[in-house]
C-alpha positions as CSV (number, residue, x, y, z in Angstrom):
1,M,19.6,-2.3,-3.7
2,L,18.9,-4.2,-0.5
3,T,21.1,-4.9,1.8
4,A,22.2,-7.7,3.9
5,D,20.7,-6.8,6.9
6,Q,17.5,-5.3,6.0
7,V,16.7,-9.0,3.6
8,R,17.5,-10.4,7.4
9,Q,15.1,-7.6,9.0
10,T,12.1,-9.3,6.7
11,V,12.6,-12.6,7.4
12,A,12.7,-12.3,11.2
13,A,9.1,-10.5,10.8
14,I,7.8,-13.2,8.9
15,A,9.1,-15.3,11.4
16,A,7.5,-13.0,14.0
17,E,4.3,-13.9,12.4
18,Q,4.5,-17.9,12.7
19,S,2.6,-19.3,15.0
20,A,4.4,-22.3,18.4
21,D,3.1,-24.7,17.1
22,G,4.9,-24.4,13.1
23,A,1.7,-23.0,11.3
24,L,2.7,-19.4,9.0
25,P,-0.6,-17.9,8.5
26,W,-0.6,-14.6,6.5
27,F,-0.3,-12.8,9.7
28,C,-1.4,-13.3,13.3
29,G,-4.2,-14.4,13.2
30,G,-5.3,-14.7,9.3
31,Q,-5.9,-17.0,7.3
32,L,-3.9,-19.8,6.5
33,D,-3.6,-21.6,3.1
34,A,-1.2,-24.0,1.6
35,W,1.2,-22.1,-1.2
36,D,1.3,-18.6,0.5
37,S,2.7,-20.8,3.3
38,V,5.4,-22.5,1.3
39,E,6.2,-19.6,-0.1
40,A,6.8,-18.2,3.4
41,A,8.4,-21.6,4.7
42,M,11.6,-20.4,1.1
43,A,11.9,-17.1,2.6
44,L,12.3,-18.4,6.2
45,D,15.2,-20.8,4.7
46,V,16.8,-18.2,2.4
47,G,17.1,-16.4,5.9
48,G,18.5,-19.3,7.5
49,E,15.7,-19.9,9.8
50,H,15.8,-23.7,8.7
51,D,14.5,-25.4,11.7
52,R,11.0,-22.4,11.9
53,A,11.1,-23.7,7.2
54,V,11.1,-26.8,8.9
55,A,8.2,-26.8,10.9
56,A,6.4,-24.6,8.6
57,Y,6.5,-28.2,6.0
58,A,5.5,-29.8,9.1
59,W,2.3,-28.4,10.7
60,L,0.7,-28.7,6.6
61,A,2.3,-32.7,6.7
62,G,0.1,-33.1,9.9
63,R,-3.2,-31.7,8.0
64,Q,-2.7,-33.2,5.2
65,R,-6.0,-34.8,4.0
66,A,-6.1,-38.5,2.7
67,D,-6.8,-38.0,-0.5
68,G,-3.8,-35.8,-0.4
69,S,-4.6,-32.3,-0.1
70,W,-5.4,-29.5,2.2
71,A,-8.4,-27.1,2.9
72,A,-8.4,-23.9,0.8
73,E,-8.2,-22.3,4.1
74,Y,-7.0,-22.6,7.6
75,R,-7.6,-20.6,10.8
76,D,-6.4,-20.6,14.2
77,G,-5.5,-24.2,12.8
78,A,-8.9,-25.0,11.8
79,A,-10.5,-25.7,8.1
80,T,-12.8,-23.1,7.7
81,D,-13.0,-23.7,3.9
82,P,-12.5,-27.5,3.2
83,G,-12.3,-26.7,-1.0
84,A,-9.3,-28.6,-2.3
85,E,-7.3,-26.6,-4.8
86,S,-4.7,-28.5,-6.9
87,N,-2.0,-25.8,-6.9
88,H,-2.5,-25.9,-3.1
89,A,-1.4,-29.4,-3.3
90,G,1.6,-28.9,-5.4
91,Y,3.3,-26.3,-3.8
92,L,4.8,-28.6,-1.0
93,A,7.1,-29.8,-3.9
94,V,8.6,-26.5,-4.6
95,G,9.4,-26.2,-1.3
96,L,10.4,-29.4,-0.4
97,W,13.3,-28.6,-3.4
98,H,14.4,-25.2,-2.2
99,S,14.5,-27.0,1.3
100,W,17.2,-29.5,-0.3
101,L,19.1,-27.3,-2.5
102,S,19.3,-24.7,0.9
103,T,20.4,-26.7,3.5
104,G,21.2,-30.7,2.0
105,D,19.2,-31.8,4.9
106,A,18.0,-35.8,4.0
107,G,16.5,-36.5,7.0
108,V,13.8,-33.4,5.9
109,V,13.4,-34.7,2.6
110,D,13.0,-38.6,3.8
111,R,10.1,-37.2,6.4
112,L,7.8,-35.1,4.2
113,W,8.3,-37.2,0.9
114,P,5.7,-39.3,1.6
115,T,3.3,-36.0,1.9
116,V,4.5,-34.6,-1.3
117,R,3.9,-37.9,-3.0
118,R,0.3,-38.1,-1.7
119,A,0.1,-34.3,-3.0
120,L,1.5,-34.6,-6.7
121,D,-0.2,-38.1,-7.0
122,L,-3.5,-36.2,-6.4
123,V,-2.3,-33.1,-8.7
124,T,-2.2,-36.1,-11.6
125,R,-5.1,-37.1,-10.4
126,M,-6.6,-33.7,-11.6
127,Q,-4.8,-33.4,-15.2
128,L,-7.9,-33.2,-17.8
129,A,-7.5,-34.7,-21.6
130,D,-6.2,-31.6,-22.7
131,G,-3.6,-32.0,-20.7
132,A,-4.1,-28.7,-18.2
133,I,-5.2,-29.5,-14.5
134,G,-8.2,-28.9,-13.0
135,W,-8.0,-26.3,-10.5
136,A,-10.6,-27.9,-7.9
137,L,-12.1,-30.9,-6.7
138,R,-16.4,-30.7,-6.9
139,P,-17.5,-32.7,-3.8
140,D,-18.0,-35.7,-5.5
141,G,-14.2,-35.9,-6.1
142,T,-14.2,-35.5,-9.2
143,P,-11.5,-32.4,-11.2
144,D,-13.5,-29.3,-11.9
145,D,-13.2,-28.6,-15.7
146,T,-12.1,-25.5,-15.4
147,A,-8.0,-24.9,-15.5
148,L,-6.3,-21.8,-14.2
149,L,-3.3,-20.5,-15.8
150,T,-1.6,-18.9,-13.0
151,G,-1.7,-22.0,-10.9
152,N,-1.1,-24.3,-13.9
153,A,2.0,-22.5,-14.3
154,S,3.0,-23.2,-10.7
155,L,1.8,-26.9,-11.0
156,F,4.1,-27.3,-13.7
157,Q,7.2,-25.6,-11.4
158,A,5.9,-28.2,-9.2
159,L,5.9,-31.3,-10.6
160,R,9.4,-30.6,-12.4
161,A,10.6,-30.0,-8.2
162,G,8.4,-33.3,-7.5
163,I,10.3,-35.3,-10.5
164,A,13.8,-33.8,-9.0
165,L,12.8,-35.5,-5.5
166,A,11.7,-38.6,-6.3
167,D,15.2,-38.7,-8.3
168,L,16.9,-38.1,-5.1
169,V,15.5,-40.8,-2.8
170,G,15.8,-42.7,-6.0
171,A,11.8,-43.7,-6.3
172,A,11.4,-42.6,-10.2
173,Q,7.7,-41.5,-10.8
174,P,6.6,-42.3,-14.2
175,D,3.1,-40.7,-14.2
176,W,4.3,-37.3,-13.1
177,E,7.0,-37.2,-15.8
178,L,4.0,-37.8,-19.1
179,A,2.0,-35.1,-16.5
180,A,4.4,-32.3,-16.5
181,A,5.3,-33.4,-20.2
182,D,1.4,-33.1,-20.8
183,L,1.0,-29.3,-19.0
184,G,3.8,-28.1,-20.3
185,R,2.5,-28.7,-24.1
186,A,-0.9,-27.2,-23.0
187,L,1.0,-24.1,-21.3
188,R,3.1,-23.2,-24.4
189,D,0.6,-24.1,-26.9
190,R,-3.2,-24.7,-25.9
191,P,-4.3,-21.1,-24.7
192,E,-8.3,-22.3,-24.6
193,A,-7.3,-24.6,-22.0
194,F,-7.4,-22.3,-19.6
195,A,-10.0,-20.1,-18.2
196,D,-9.6,-15.9,-19.4
197,R,-8.3,-14.3,-17.0
198,S,-5.6,-12.4,-18.8
199,R,-7.2,-9.3,-16.4
200,Y,-4.7,-10.8,-14.2
201,S,-0.7,-10.1,-14.6
202,M,-0.2,-13.7,-12.8
203,D,-1.3,-15.3,-15.7
204,W,1.3,-12.6,-17.9
205,Y,4.4,-13.8,-16.0
206,Y,4.1,-17.0,-14.3
207,P,4.3,-19.0,-17.1
208,V,8.2,-17.0,-17.6
209,L,8.4,-17.4,-13.7
210,A,7.8,-21.2,-13.7
211,G,10.2,-21.9,-16.6
212,A,7.0,-23.1,-19.3
213,L,7.9,-20.2,-21.5
214,T,12.0,-19.8,-22.5
215,G,13.6,-18.5,-24.7
216,V,12.6,-16.1,-27.9
217,A,8.9,-17.5,-26.1
218,A,9.3,-15.8,-23.0
219,E,10.8,-12.5,-24.1
220,A,7.6,-12.1,-26.4
221,R,5.7,-13.1,-23.3
222,L,7.0,-9.9,-21.2
223,A,6.4,-7.5,-23.9
224,A,2.8,-8.5,-24.8
225,G,1.7,-7.7,-21.3
226,W,4.3,-4.9,-20.1
227,D,3.1,-1.7,-21.1
228,T,-1.0,-3.3,-19.3
229,F,1.1,-4.2,-16.2
230,V,3.7,-2.2,-15.3
231,V,3.7,1.2,-13.7
232,P,6.8,2.5,-13.6
233,G,8.5,3.6,-10.6
234,L,5.7,1.7,-8.6
235,G,5.5,-2.3,-9.4
236,V,3.1,-3.6,-11.3
237,R,-0.8,-3.9,-11.6
238,C,-2.5,-7.2,-9.6
239,V,-5.6,-6.5,-12.1
240,A,-5.5,-4.3,-15.3
241,D,-8.4,-2.4,-15.1
242,R,-7.6,-1.3,-11.7
243,P,-5.3,1.3,-10.7
244,W,-3.7,-1.0,-7.7
245,V,0.3,-2.0,-7.6
246,T,0.5,-4.9,-5.3
247,G,4.5,-5.9,-3.9
248,A,3.8,-10.0,-4.3
249,E,3.6,-9.5,-8.2
250,T,6.1,-7.4,-8.2
251,C,8.6,-9.5,-7.4
252,E,6.7,-12.5,-9.2
253,L,7.7,-10.1,-12.0
254,A,11.0,-9.8,-11.2
255,L,12.1,-13.6,-10.6
256,A,10.4,-13.7,-14.4
257,L,12.3,-11.7,-16.0
258,A,15.9,-13.3,-13.7
259,A,14.6,-16.8,-15.1
260,A,14.8,-15.1,-18.4
261,G,17.8,-13.3,-18.1
262,R,17.2,-9.3,-17.6
263,P,18.9,-8.9,-14.1
264,A,18.6,-5.4,-14.4
265,D,14.8,-5.4,-15.1
266,A,14.5,-7.1,-12.5
267,I,16.3,-5.0,-10.0
268,E,14.2,-2.5,-11.5
269,Q,11.1,-4.2,-10.5
270,L,12.4,-5.2,-6.9
271,A,13.6,-1.3,-6.4
272,A,10.1,-0.2,-7.3
273,M,7.7,-1.8,-4.9
274,Q,10.2,-1.1,-1.9
275,H,7.7,2.2,-1.0
276,L,5.6,-0.8,0.6
277,R,8.4,-1.4,3.1
278,A,7.3,-1.1,6.6
279,E,9.7,0.1,9.3
280,D,9.7,-3.4,10.5
281,G,11.2,-5.1,7.2
282,S,7.5,-6.6,6.4
283,Y,5.3,-5.0,4.0
284,W,2.3,-3.9,3.1
285,T,0.0,-5.6,0.3
286,G,-0.1,-3.2,-2.1
287,L,-0.9,0.6,-3.1
288,V,-4.3,2.5,-4.4
289,Y,-2.2,4.8,-6.3
290,A,-5.1,7.1,-7.7
291,D,-5.6,7.2,-4.0
292,D,-1.8,6.8,-2.5
293,A,-4.0,4.7,-0.3
294,R,-2.5,0.8,0.9
295,W,-5.1,-2.2,0.6
296,P,-5.7,-4.3,1.7
297,V,-4.2,-2.4,4.8
298,E,-2.6,-5.5,5.9
299,R,1.2,-6.6,6.0
300,T,1.2,-10.1,4.9
301,T,3.9,-13.3,4.6
302,W,4.0,-13.9,1.2
303,T,4.5,-10.2,-0.2
304,A,7.6,-10.5,2.6
305,A,7.9,-13.7,1.3
306,A,8.5,-12.9,-2.6
307,V,10.8,-10.0,-1.8
308,V,13.6,-11.8,0.2
309,L,13.2,-15.1,-3.1
310,A,13.3,-12.1,-5.7
311,A,16.6,-11.0,-3.5
312,D,18.0,-14.2,-3.6
313,A,17.3,-14.8,-7.3
314,I,19.0,-11.9,-8.5
315,A,21.3,-11.7,-6.0
316,G,22.4,-15.4,-7.0
317,T,24.7,-15.7,-3.7
318,G,21.9,-18.8,-1.7
319,P,22.1,-22.3,-2.4
320,A,19.1,-22.5,-3.7
321,A,18.4,-19.2,-6.1
322,A,18.9,-20.7,-8.8
323,L,15.0,-22.8,-9.0
324,F,13.9,-18.9,-9.3
325,A,16.5,-17.7,-11.2
326,D,17.4,-20.6,-13.8
327,P,14.4,-22.5,-13.8
328,A,16.4,-25.0,-16.8
329,A,17.9,-26.4,-13.2
330,L,14.9,-28.2,-12.9
331,D,15.2,-30.7,-15.9
332,R,18.5,-31.7,-15.0
333,S,20.0,-34.0,-13.4
334,V,20.1,-33.6,-9.6
335,T,23.6,-33.5,-9.1
336,E,24.0,-31.1,-12.5
337,A,21.3,-29.5,-10.4
338,L,23.1,-29.3,-7.2
339,R,26.7,-28.0,-8.7
């Protein structure tokens, strides 16, 4: 459905937005946050641009704060929103595990492991009594008691990636293992632990994408929101009550479908959002289909990255494809995960 050349073109479009110092923003001159930068770096690794991916991770490592966090937003290298969000802190662990699966470069793991360790130590400190993780730090350094479902599902994946990295470097992190177990129980059994953001499609599919829900529970979850969020032939609504489909959410649903063992449905969703593809291989963020208008009028690296990661997971040919196509791989030993 996407040729190898088309995927390479999209990877090249992401690379074209990277700054000389390694920063990987939404687009040249736009904002940068740690989560989206990691997603874009993973796509670079899928496309064989390993030096660029490492440069993006090194840029983040150089800006990690003493408490293990990153600013919520940077522009031109300067922090423009100092807030500290838990999901931003966690996602580098996923990126580094993806890097290891992609390249087997132990030197990169060794260099970035201290950064990941500080970040996930912060995440565990932000865990609340019910197992959920506060979405941000308050100004006094304590965790906000509001937990967001999508961010927590991402952190469930991040903690498990961190545990795999800890096994790899021989530095067991039992606190992370306990945190992941408690968080998994919250995601599966305690919906009241999370703020009600059910209008947003991410809260629908992300527990499946991240591996918190599997099997029958994953199927039930996907079925429950399908008619609310999926617009046949166009993709996935970002918000249930808006006539707006977005490329990244559509590709993330494709990843969730791949994780649930539904590759044909995943391909259908990846195909549906190709109306957002530009001639240079980049992707528009979304479409207000009631007006046939692209909105916002921007082509973001993280949208393009979601396309690349979905294509890789569905095809299953890349060395890191199982990270999303088979979330259970993170729960197995490092040796088994690498077979």
